[in-house]
N, C-alpha and C positions, 0 to 999 in steps of 0.2 A: 235369480229365476236355475237356481240349483235343479228344480224337481222337472221344472217345463224339460228343462234337454234329455235329463233321464227316462221321462215319458215318453218325447218323441221318438227315442231312438226305438224304443221296445215298441211302439207302433211301425215305426218302417221294418223293423227284423220281420215282426207277423205280417205284414203285408205284399212284405216281397216275395214271401211264400205262395200269392194265390192268387199273383193281379198277371195280366197279362201285359206283355212287353210293350205297350204301346201307355196301358196306362203305368207302369212302372215309368216310364218316359215322364208323363205327368208327372206322377212323384215327384222324381227329383228335379222339376224342375219349379215346383212346388217347397221344396225343401229351399231351393233357392233362394225365392221369395224370402220364404221363412226366419230366415238368416240376414236380408235384408231385412226384414219385419225389427227384429230381434235387434239388431243389432242398432237402430233410431231406436226402437223403446230404452234402450241401456242410456241412451242419452238425450231421455226424456220429450222425442221428436213426435208428441202422439199423432201427430197430423200423418207425418213421414211414415208411420208405423202403421197405420190403417189401409193404407193403400194397398200396397203390398199384399196383407195379409187376406183383402176380399180378393184379391187374383189369387194366389194361393188357394184358398176357397170353392174358388171357380176354377179350378181345374182340380181341385180334390174334395170334393163337398162334404167327406168324412172326416176331413185333416182337424182332427181333434184338439193339439197343440196351437192350431191354426182360429182356431173357434174362443178356446181359454185365454191364447194371446191378446184377441180383440177383444172379448170381454174386459180384462184388465185395460184394457187402454181404448172404451167406453166409458168404463168408469171414469178415468182419470176426463176425458171430451166433457164429464157433467150427461150423460147420459144411463140414466139405472134401466131405464125399461128395456132398450136393445142392451144391455148390458149382459144383465139377467138370460135376454134370449140366445144371447152369442153362446155364455157358459150351460145351460143347457144341453145345447147341440155338441158343448165338447162332452157333458158326460153321457149322452148318447149315443153317440161314436166312440166314445170309451170308457165304457162302465167301472171300470176300476181305479179311473184318474182321481186317487182323491184329492191333490191339489186342487183342482178342477172345483171339488166340491165342495171343500174348504170356500175358495174363492166366493163361489156360487151363495153360499150360508151366509158371509160377508154385503153380495150383493143383496141379499133380500130383508138382512137386516137393518141393514141402511133405510130402507125402505119400509119398516116397519113389519114386515109380513115372518113374524116370528114365526111363528110353526111352522111354515117351509122351509126358513135356515135352521129350526133345528132339527127338520128332519136331512137338510142337508151335511149337515157338522154329524149328525148320527150315522148318517151311511159312508163317511168319510171312516170314520171309526168300524165298523162295518169292513171296510177293503186292510185298511191301516189299524190296527190297535193300540199300536202305539205310537201313533205319531201326535208327539206333545202338543205340536203348534193346533191341532185339530183339536185339543181335550182343552186347552185355553183359549179355545175361541168357543168352547160350550160354557166353560165356564163364565168368561164375559157377559157371552147371552142370558144366562142363569141370574148371574150378578145387574144386569139391565132390567130384566123383568122382576128380579128381585123373589124369586123361585129359590126361597133359603135351600131347602134341602137339597132338591135337583146342583146349587149350587155349590155345595158341602163336598155330592160326593165327585163333581167335575174336578173340583180342587186340590181332592185327593186321590183324584187319579192320576192329575199333571203333578203331583209330589211323589207320587207312587214310581211314578216315566224320569223325572227330572227332581232332586231334592228340596234344590236351591233357585226355585222361583220366585221370587220377591212376591210378585202381586198375587199368587196363591196362600203363601205363606199369608200373606195380608187378608184376601179372600177369609180364610180359614175362622181366620182370629176376627176379625170381621161377623161372620154369619155366625160364629161364636159364642159372641160377645151380645149379639140380637139374642141370640138365641135364649140367654140368660144362664151360658154356661163359660164365667170368667175364668175359672182354676185350666178349662181345655184350651183356652186363645191363650192364659199367658205363655205357652211352651212353643206355641208358633210367634209370637211377638218376640220373645225373646232372642230366637233362630234369627227373625228379620231385624231385627235390631243391629246383632253379632255380625250379621254377613253385608249388611245394606246401611249401613249407619246415617249416611243420608234420606232415606230412608220417612220422609216427614208425616205421614201417615200413618208408619206404624210409631215410630215417637208421639201420636199424639192417643191414639189407643194404648199405649206403654203408659203415661199421663195420667190415663181413664180410670184404668182396672188400678193404678196406686192408691188412684183419687180413692178409688169405691172402696180400696181394703182400707181405708184411712193410711196408707204409711204416707205422709205428707213430704219427707225430704226426698225419699223415691219420686213422687209426681212432678212437685219443684223442679229437679234435676232433668224428667224427660222435657216437661213445657220447655223448661230455656233449651233442649237442645230444640224443640220444636222452633221457638223465634229467630235461633241462633241459623237457624237455616230457612227460613221464611217469616218476614217480616211483616206482610202482606192477611195474616189470618188473626183475625178476633179472637176468634175463641182461649187461644192458649193463652192469648194476654188476661181473658176473664178470669180463665179458670186460674192463673196467678195470682191475679187479684185478691181471689177466695183465699188463696192459701198462705200467701202471707199475712191478710186475713187473720185466718185463724193463730198466725205462729208469731202476733202482734209485731209482725215487721212494716208498722205501717208505715216507712218512705216508699219501700219498697211496693207496697200493696196502692198507695196514690198513686205512684211512676204506671207502674201496669194498667189501671186504671186509664189513666191521663193518656194513654197508648190505647186504648181499645177506640174509648174516645177522638184520638186521632186520625184511627179507618173507622170511624164511620158514629158523627156526632148527634144521631137522632137516636141512639142507646140511650131511654131514658134509666135503665135499672143500671146500667153503669152511669152514670148521674147520678142517682141516688145514693151507689156503694162510695163511690170517692166522696160525696156529702158527708158520709157516716166516716169515714177516714180521715176527710182532713177536722171534723169535730175532734174527733180522738185528738186531732194530732194541734187544735187547739186555732185553727187555719176557719176562721169560723167565715168568713165575708165569701172566702172560698167554699163553704160550704154550704150557703145560701144557696151562694151564682148555678149553684151546681141542683139544688132542689129545685130552685125557681125552675131551671132548664129541664126536668124530669120534667114538673109538672105543664112548661110550654109545651110539649111533645103529646105530653097526657094526661090532662086535666082532672083521669078518673083513676089517676095512683094512689092510693089512704095512701101507700108506704111514704110516699112525700110529704105527706098532708098531714102527719103522724111526726115525721122527723122533723119540719120546720115549725109545727107546734113544741116541739121539747128544746128547738133549737131558742122559740123564742122564750120559753118559760125559762129555763134552765141559763141560757149564758145571754139572753139578751132584755132580762129582768121588763119582759111585754106578755102582760099575763092576757091582756088583752085580746092582744095580735094574733098571741100560744091559741086560747082559744079561739076564734076564727077557724085556723086551722085543722082540730081540735074536731071538731062539728062536721064540716066537711068527711074528714077520717068515720066517723062515724057516721054517717051516710051513705059511707061507700060501705058499709058492714064491718067497720074497724068494733072489734071486740076487746080491747086491752079494758079492764075492771078497774084500773086505777080512772082511765081517761073518762067511761059511761060514768063513773062516781063523779066523778069533778066536776061535769056538767051538768048532773040532776040533781047538784048542792051547789049551782048557781043557775037554777033554773032556766037554763039553756036545753 
């Protein structure tokens, strides 16, 4: 709480020039109560913090630091409306209290009062333009609200003040990708993953950018970094399955899709894809089981009907069974010309 202590000293120095001796005595007593409260706050004793702060405010109603700390305590005590009121009193008592505006912004954001939160953060920036924590707060707010243009500007401001902030490197890369500017995003991702090799989302974007650029080996390497860091994410395993399949690394593709299904066995597309891989590997029983599992999850998946038709036609020598699945495939909008012509020839 370094900011609290610094601002508190500034307040007392200012007040000491203008208050009466009796008021100054109250200020000294209020300071002692604040010190007691701050000690309890450091130990996370929220209730023990609250009482001396209220006493200090009773003695000294314009005690901005006491209102500020009380607001933080009330947040911990799950009393958001009272916390906001306390923080508002803090900035009213001391309009140049940048940190109090930041904490007020956070409290308002938690209550989804986003416009007021933005106003509080912007007021802090007016008071202290180079306060990087406030710009980070603004960037996070704009990220949450998906205001891309504002988010990009805020993240750029963060990096101008502190060039190695991982979340702003990620934030810029994310929004630039979303706005169709992958080339501009690339440099931020490279810096992010270089300085923070364990940043999972950074490696995810790196893999996605490489995959979009048809840089298969780079994409595989990036997704491998992701799964080495975090084994519970579906997307990197799914993308690895696709990439391994494109590289004709079918055993690796099967393992990647099976990992997807271990994490989410209700993913019908993963069932279809691993079925295709198992067909290629001549593991026909496993392929059929996965196609059937996909249809059990979603009977309207034309791809599953199509692949089962191929399986029965070419691998099981069961043309009648194949036709049943081909019929469903066409009913669901399938347009493979060979299949539609086959059904016409057999009168289906």
